[in-house]
C-alpha positions as MATLAB code, in Angstrom:
seq = 'MFSRYKKSGTEKPAGKVVGPKVAKVVEKPVAAARAEPANLRKADAPAKAAPADKEKKRKERLSEIKVQLHQRLLDSLNLSALENASEKELKAEISAIATEALEEMSIVLNREERTQLNQELYDEVTGLGPFEPLLRDDTVNDILVNGPHQVFVERNGKLELTDVTFKDEKHLLRIIDKIVSAVGRRVDESNPYVDARLADGSRFNAMVPPIAVDGSLVSIRKFKKEKLSIDDLIRFGAFTEEMAAYLQAAVATRLNIIVSGGTGSGKTTTLNALSSFIDDSERILTIEDTAELQLQQTHVGRMESRPPNVEGKGAVTQRDCLRNALRMRPDRIIVGETRGEEVIDMLQAMNTGHDGSMTTIHANSARDAVSRLENMIAMAGIEMPIKAVRGQIASAVNLIVQASRLQDGSRRMVSITEITGMEGEVISMQEVFRFQRVGLTPDNKIIGHFTATGVRSHFSERFRLWGYDLPPEIFEPVEG';
ca = [
       0.000    0.000    0.000;
       2.773    2.400    0.888;
       5.468    1.489   -1.608;
       4.931    4.837   -3.322;
       6.466    6.761   -0.417;
       8.744    4.099    1.008;
      12.512    4.407    0.824;
      14.191    2.018   -1.541;
      15.728   -0.978    0.189;
      13.268   -0.962    3.106;
      11.068   -3.838    1.882;
      10.064   -6.322    4.510;
      12.534   -9.274    4.509;
      11.303  -12.830    4.143;
      10.610  -14.772    7.283;
       9.573  -13.602   10.681;
      10.629  -10.070   11.589;
      11.480   -9.473   15.193;
      10.606   -5.953   16.295;
      12.346   -3.947   19.010;
      12.065   -5.319   22.490;
       9.034   -3.842   24.163;
       6.778   -5.008   26.903;
       3.955   -7.035   25.439;
       0.701   -5.199   25.827;
      -1.708   -7.743   24.328;
      -4.935   -7.241   26.196;
      -6.668  -10.402   27.372;
     -10.119  -11.167   25.988;
     -12.951  -10.386   28.364;
     -14.081  -14.025   28.509;
     -10.612  -15.247   29.466;
     -10.392  -12.640   32.175;
     -13.688  -13.767   33.642;
     -12.529  -17.411   33.632;
      -9.511  -16.646   35.819;
      -9.771  -17.736   39.442;
     -10.512  -14.901   41.833;
      -7.316  -15.494   43.801;
      -5.196  -15.080   40.631;
      -6.913  -11.856   39.782;
      -6.225  -10.587   43.271;
      -2.572  -11.584   42.966;
      -2.272   -9.656   39.712;
      -3.816   -6.567   41.293;
      -3.079   -6.442   45.004;
      -4.614   -3.007   45.222;
      -7.304   -1.626   43.011;
      -5.603    0.936   40.783;
      -7.191    4.336   40.668;
      -8.576    5.451   37.284;
      -5.994    8.230   37.178;
      -3.150    5.710   37.559;
      -4.553    3.536   34.796;
      -4.847    6.536   32.513;
      -1.285    7.571   33.326;
       0.053    4.087   32.564;
      -1.927    3.966   29.325;
      -0.408    7.263   28.203;
       3.083    6.128   29.153;
       2.586    2.928   27.139;
       1.328    4.856   24.108;
       4.246    7.274   24.426;
       6.792    4.425   24.374;
       5.124    2.832   21.364;
       4.953    6.209   19.567;
       8.697    6.807   19.986;
       9.529    3.457   18.409;
       7.029    3.896   15.589;
       8.269    7.417   14.899;
      11.785    6.079   14.420;
      10.355    3.363   12.190;
       8.615    6.015   10.085;
      11.805    8.051    9.734;
      13.633    4.926    8.589;
      10.879    3.843    6.179;
       9.427    7.014    4.663;
      10.991    8.869    1.764;
      10.430   12.333    3.255;
      11.330   14.177    0.046;
       8.602   12.273   -1.815;
       6.062   13.262    0.829;
       6.295   16.986    0.070;
       3.692   16.675   -2.664;
       1.513   14.113   -0.855;
      -1.937   15.139    0.326;
      -2.922   14.918    3.980;
      -5.221   11.970    3.236;
      -2.472   10.057    1.416;
       0.088   10.708    4.126;
      -2.258    9.669    6.925;
      -3.051    6.437    5.047;
       0.678    5.832    4.568;
       1.462    6.380    8.254;
      -1.463    4.195    9.322;
      -0.266    1.340    7.090;
       3.332    1.490    8.360;
       2.137    1.728   11.980;
      -0.212   -1.262   11.532;
       2.579   -3.381   10.063;
       4.988   -2.401   12.850;
       2.444   -3.115   15.598;
       1.815   -6.578   14.158;
       5.556   -7.292   14.082;
       5.900   -6.181   17.706;
       2.813   -8.201   18.724;
       1.127   -5.122   20.156;
      -2.657   -4.872   20.206;
      -4.378   -1.492   20.560;
      -8.053   -0.668   20.615;
      -9.566    1.601   17.966;
      -9.368    4.761   20.079;
      -5.703    4.201   20.927;
      -4.849    3.381   17.317;
      -6.572    6.560   16.055;
      -4.805    8.691   18.659;
      -1.464    7.074   17.863;
      -1.835    7.646   14.107;
      -2.730   11.307   14.670;
       0.260   11.846   16.975;
       2.585   10.175   14.470;
       1.207   12.415   11.712;
       1.820   15.476   13.920;
       5.393   14.322   14.610;
       6.202   13.802   10.935;
       4.530   16.881    9.455;
       3.911   19.255   12.357;
       5.107   20.216   15.808;
       4.334   17.018   17.700;
       2.578   17.517   21.072;
       2.013   21.221   20.299;
      -0.360   20.434   17.421;
      -3.563   19.611   19.388;
      -3.072   22.770   21.484;
      -2.516   24.898   18.372;
      -5.725   23.475   16.872;
      -7.707   24.262   20.032;
      -9.350   27.654   19.485;
     -10.030   28.100   23.213;
      -6.273   28.223   23.967;
      -4.653   31.675   23.902;
      -1.175   30.894   25.218;
       0.926   27.728   25.475;
       3.597   27.739   28.198;
       6.140   24.932   28.589;
       8.275   24.449   31.715;
      10.448   21.534   30.676;
       9.324   18.430   28.776;
       6.811   17.169   31.344;
       4.902   20.339   32.271;
       2.771   22.170   29.700;
       0.332   24.917   30.716;
      -2.259   26.733   28.602;
      -4.235   29.909   29.121;
      -7.986   29.747   28.589;
     -10.236   32.735   29.299;
      -7.412   34.526   31.072;
      -6.677   31.634   33.453;
      -3.698   29.241   33.426;
      -4.286   25.491   33.655;
      -1.991   22.456   33.548;
      -2.560   20.067   30.618;
      -1.847   16.360   30.245;
       0.344   17.074   27.198;
       3.979   16.045   27.655;
       7.127   15.481   25.620;
       9.050   12.218   25.920;
      12.183   13.962   27.167;
      14.267   17.111   26.803;
      15.737   15.854   23.534;
      12.236   15.534   22.049;
      11.342   19.087   23.122;
      14.608   20.489   21.730;
      13.956   18.782   18.397;
      10.553   20.506   18.108;
      12.080   23.882   19.108;
      14.808   23.512   16.481;
      12.195   22.616   13.864;
      10.308   25.857   14.606;
      13.249   28.280   14.679;
      15.085   26.799   11.688;
      11.970   27.327    9.549;
      12.387   31.116    9.940;
      16.183   31.168    9.589;
      17.026   31.439   13.277;
      18.933   29.215   15.668;
      19.020   28.301   19.342;
      21.814   26.406   21.115;
      24.188   26.729   24.071;
      25.951   29.740   22.547;
      22.633   31.435   21.716;
      20.237   30.018   24.328;
      17.149   32.154   23.669;
      15.221   32.999   20.529;
      12.144   34.821   19.227;
      10.429   33.376   16.182;
       7.012   32.903   14.649;
       5.078   29.835   13.613;
       3.714   29.251   10.127;
       0.307   30.609   11.199;
       1.868   33.791   12.626;
       1.836   32.793   16.319;
       4.570   34.383   18.438;
       7.170   31.898   19.707;
       9.853   32.354   22.364;
      12.199   29.711   23.730;
      15.057   29.531   26.201;
      17.107   26.338   26.394;
      19.604   24.829   28.881;
      21.962   25.699   30.451;
      20.135   29.003   30.962;
      16.837   27.178   31.494;
      17.701   25.103   34.563;
      14.923   22.485   34.627;
      14.460   22.011   30.894;
      13.637   24.256   27.956;
      11.139   27.078   28.521;
       8.730   27.814   25.676;
       6.033   30.480   25.302;
       3.634   30.560   22.354;
       1.165   33.447   21.960;
      -1.352   32.059   19.518;
      -2.287   33.914   16.374;
      -5.990   34.629   16.002;
      -7.172   33.255   12.671;
      -9.906   35.873   12.572;
      -8.702   39.366   13.340;
     -10.808   41.018   16.033;
     -12.589   44.072   14.688;
     -13.643   47.142   16.641;
     -17.193   45.746   16.813;
     -15.868   42.487   18.271;
     -13.925   44.328   20.975;
     -16.979   46.421   21.858;
     -19.067   43.242   22.107;
     -16.444   41.651   24.382;
     -16.519   44.700   26.657;
     -13.002   45.943   25.891;
     -14.356   49.488   25.406;
     -17.560   51.346   24.402;
     -19.029   52.689   21.171;
     -18.323   56.255   22.332;
     -14.660   55.418   22.868;
     -14.570   53.730   19.455;
     -15.997   56.857   17.796;
     -13.349   58.976   19.506;
     -10.532   56.602   18.482;
     -11.781   56.518   14.895;
     -11.577   60.314   14.776;
      -8.108   60.225   16.379;
      -6.712   57.723   13.854;
      -8.408   59.274   10.829;
      -7.143   62.772   11.693;
      -3.593   61.370   11.973;
      -2.873   61.779   15.669;
       0.255   59.982   16.857;
      -0.840   57.195   19.198;
       0.960   55.025   21.754;
      -0.762   51.883   23.031;
       0.538   51.233   26.533;
       0.067   48.191   28.742;
       1.609   45.222   30.492;
       2.447   41.787   29.120;
      -0.631   40.025   27.758;
      -2.840   43.097   28.168;
      -3.876   43.134   24.506;
      -1.608   45.865   23.114;
      -1.099   44.204   19.726;
      -4.813   43.383   19.442;
      -5.657   47.016   20.202;
      -3.098   48.255   17.677;
      -4.567   45.959   15.026;
      -8.067   47.245   15.766;
      -6.959   50.903   15.608;
      -5.242   50.297   12.271;
      -8.621   49.372   10.746;
      -9.489   53.095   10.825;
      -6.590   53.975    8.495;
      -7.699   54.904    4.979;
      -6.992   52.236    2.361;
      -5.203   54.765    0.121;
      -2.356   55.371    2.598;
       1.070   53.699    2.422;
       1.815   51.971    5.732;
       5.144   50.502    6.837;
       5.241   48.143    9.829;
       8.404   47.335   11.791;
       8.510   44.477   14.308;
      10.913   42.117   16.026;
       8.529   39.259   15.223;
       5.897   40.000   12.581;
       2.459   39.845   14.237;
       0.406   42.775   12.967;
      -2.442   41.879   10.616;
      -3.226   45.048    8.686;
      -6.014   44.808    6.131;
      -5.057   47.782    3.972;
      -3.839   47.318    0.395;
      -0.562   49.251    0.610;
       1.351   47.679    3.521;
       5.108   47.051    3.678;
       6.173   44.701    6.486;
       9.653   44.609    7.996;
      11.127   42.303   10.621;
      14.383   42.656   12.539;
      17.050   39.959   12.356;
      19.441   38.664   15.047;
      23.187   38.270   14.415;
      24.510   35.123   12.752;
      26.910   32.578   14.272;
      29.834   34.977   13.757;
      27.969   37.763   15.555;
      27.403   39.732   12.334;
      24.474   40.552   10.089;
      22.091   41.823   12.777;
      19.344   44.182   11.579;
      17.659   46.040   14.441;
      14.301   47.787   14.610;
      16.227   51.068   14.552;
      17.901   50.080   11.257;
      14.498   49.236    9.775;
      13.004   52.485   11.065;
      15.788   54.625    9.609;
      15.371   52.930    6.252;
      11.591   53.249    6.416;
      11.895   57.031    6.508;
      13.367   56.855    2.985;
      10.504   54.722    1.648;
       7.852   57.450    1.423;
       5.530   56.165    4.175;
       2.284   57.909    5.075;
       2.296   56.134    8.409;
       4.852   54.097   10.329;
       3.702   51.455   12.811;
       6.315   49.989   15.152;
       5.151   46.767   16.828;
       6.882   47.613   20.106;
       9.270   50.393   21.094;
      11.654   49.249   23.821;
      15.130   50.531   22.965;
      17.145   53.127   21.132;
      14.686   53.137   18.200;
      12.570   55.467   20.363;
      14.645   58.442   19.117;
      13.925   57.689   15.461;
      10.266   57.000   16.243;
       9.782   60.357   17.938;
      11.630   62.143   15.126;
       9.409   60.443   12.557;
       6.303   61.571   14.457;
       7.698   65.115   14.563;
       8.774   65.359   10.934;
       5.764   64.768    8.736;
       4.804   61.168    9.484;
       1.662   62.038   11.422;
      -0.608   59.174   12.350;
       2.213   56.860   13.385;
       1.551   54.280   16.098;
       3.510   52.012   18.428;
       3.161   50.043   21.671;
       5.131   50.351   24.873;
       5.285   48.436   28.162;
       3.931   50.656   30.942;
       1.319   50.572   33.701;
      -0.266   53.978   33.085;
      -0.160   56.924   30.698;
       2.151   58.894   32.985;
       4.355   55.828   33.359;
       4.493   55.495   29.550;
       5.917   59.014   29.287;
       8.516   58.183   31.947;
       9.443   55.035   30.003;
      10.001   57.121   26.872;
      12.293   59.439   28.836;
      14.229   56.470   30.227;
      14.653   54.874   26.787;
      16.034   58.123   25.397;
      18.517   58.256   28.289;
      19.506   54.584   27.757;
      20.111   55.291   24.077;
      23.005   57.505   25.163;
      21.432   60.765   23.976;
      22.551   63.561   26.276;
      19.736   66.101   26.248;
      18.339   68.349   28.979;
      15.222   66.802   30.521;
      13.140   69.760   29.377;
      14.220   69.206   25.755;
      13.433   65.485   26.028;
       9.961   66.162   27.407;
       9.372   68.837   24.792;
      10.212   66.312   22.082;
       7.781   63.789   23.588;
       4.997   66.352   24.079;
       5.182   67.531   20.467;
       5.448   64.015   19.015;
       2.875   62.002   20.978;
      -0.769   63.050   20.958;
      -2.623   60.150   22.542;
      -1.865   57.312   24.965;
      -4.286   54.377   25.024;
      -3.833   52.269   28.172;
      -4.749   48.581   27.879;
      -4.844   46.390   30.954;
      -5.397   42.784   31.885;
      -7.498   42.797   35.036;
      -7.351   40.273   37.854;
     -10.277   38.230   36.499;
      -8.408   37.712   33.209;
     -10.469   40.223   31.212;
      -8.681   42.744   28.980;
      -9.998   46.288   28.843;
      -8.989   49.695   27.575;
      -8.835   51.296   31.014;
      -7.813   54.819   29.965;
      -7.512   57.165   26.984;
      -5.265   60.136   27.762;
      -4.340   63.133   25.620;
      -0.998   64.936   25.800;
      -1.779   68.626   25.530;
       1.666   70.230   25.696;
       4.115   71.488   28.317;
       3.638   73.436   31.519;
       7.088   74.556   32.574;
       9.142   71.348   32.615;
       6.162   69.037   33.055;
       4.223   67.332   30.249;
       0.560   68.230   30.652;
      -1.976   65.438   30.128;
      -5.721   65.023   30.402;
      -7.727   61.806   30.679;
     -10.751   61.693   28.370;
     -12.141   58.191   29.054;
     -11.551   55.661   31.820;
     -12.780   52.352   33.172;
     -14.313   52.901   36.599;
     -14.012   49.841   38.839;
     -16.727   49.371   41.446;
     -16.029   46.005   43.031;
     -15.932   42.216   42.616;
     -18.632   39.577   42.241;
     -18.513   36.498   44.530;
     -16.810   34.571   41.700;
     -14.103   37.274   41.387;
     -15.398   38.982   38.237;
     -14.675   42.699   37.953;
     -17.675   45.017   38.370;
     -17.278   48.368   36.655;
     -18.209   50.615   33.752;
     -16.615   52.882   31.161;
     -17.149   56.596   31.508;
     -15.970   59.877   30.064;
     -14.251   62.174   32.533;
     -16.216   65.246   31.485;
     -13.160   66.873   29.875;
     -13.681   68.061   26.314;
     -11.091   66.730   23.883;
      -8.085   68.969   23.246;
      -8.349   67.930   19.575;
     -12.058   68.697   19.095;
     -11.349   71.518   16.666;
      -8.979   69.306   14.670;
     -11.667   66.605   14.519;
     -14.219   69.148   13.269;
     -11.919   70.492   10.533;
     -11.311   66.937    9.298;
     -15.039   66.177    9.182;
     -15.336   64.302   12.495;
     -17.557   66.596   14.551;
     -18.082   64.432   17.624;
     -21.254   65.137   19.639;
     -20.505   66.723   23.021;
     -22.549   64.001   24.772;
     -19.798   61.401   24.367;
     -17.587   63.475   26.716;
     -20.215   63.540   29.492;
     -19.599   61.279   32.502;
     -21.723   58.147   32.888;
     -23.100   57.216   36.298;
     -22.626   53.566   37.242;
];
């Protein structure tokens, strides 16, 4: 059946073939089991095994069988010939080889175990092994691996331990290497950490021994197949229609916007949603360490930084990309995340005709975001008086959108703050919208509501001149 994809010289030899030594797992027929004397049955099972122990042993048995069959597949399959094979053909091929091998090893599996084994073998050959079922699960947002035997996932903002495991550290390292080599990167003892992306766009980060003490650490932020629109975020309670109308006016009238927030607060999702307000006729250039943004406009140029090679040369930083982008006639520049010396070039771009640029930054509040910008400028080695630095920030940045992941796992846009200029040596700011927390439900869900602060937008006249005359009601506070 599978001669089409089999390596030459791997035909089954005449006579009985002895498979690798494994513990026989032929399950006794039910009738035979019933016929056994009671005392023999008791001797076989001195203590009644708990269902959890039986399940654990079953998984360990399947794992041992899978390792041997995977090696058998690698020895038997002509992998180069499989590149053009369909999924159906390849699954049939793997099933046939597995069936033959199980017969040779005198191993009997039930239908459920055989189906599971064939799927796992298919994932090992063509995909990312144990990661595949988690990547297919739409309820999983993040996959977090602490060594080969501990895999967590995040569902609905909460972490939970899964029963997914790798055979050993070597197995996990092989999957990591498969991921990073696909995007031209490497990870080893001399370069023990790496950022990469999966084929579907998911963000991948890994750190391997000896830096990772108890086994390789892996984090995967899954890529949403369907990009969340503004309407979706409103429906999920991330912000309100009034806030969306304000943000649409802000993006359309080319205000420079920073999306601020902590890790996992939804900064990239918010940036994607804001970009939907950009006119389709504009030329947009995106710059990221790992390409994640999903812009829907026609004229988008995407750039991604590159780490140094084995010799320590060839690195291309976000700052290099940003400097080059300024020569590519962009209408808007979107930097996935500003966290280093590229902040200088970003602020200069915002100040020199590239209005409407956007970026994200790690910070806990709007005021903290401004402080982070000041610190990054200082770390870049630029010696400027603090007043000059703040003046540069105040003239470049118009709006700070604060995203936050609350204690119940929900993600909300907790504040929209305008930068209105300078008062002496202090950057003046005003909050236009905020999320007002009231309390907690018995099951620890946040109680609260979005409200305007009652402050009229500093950019109201700009909005009106551009054709976005927002009604004054949206700036009126809402009582909870």
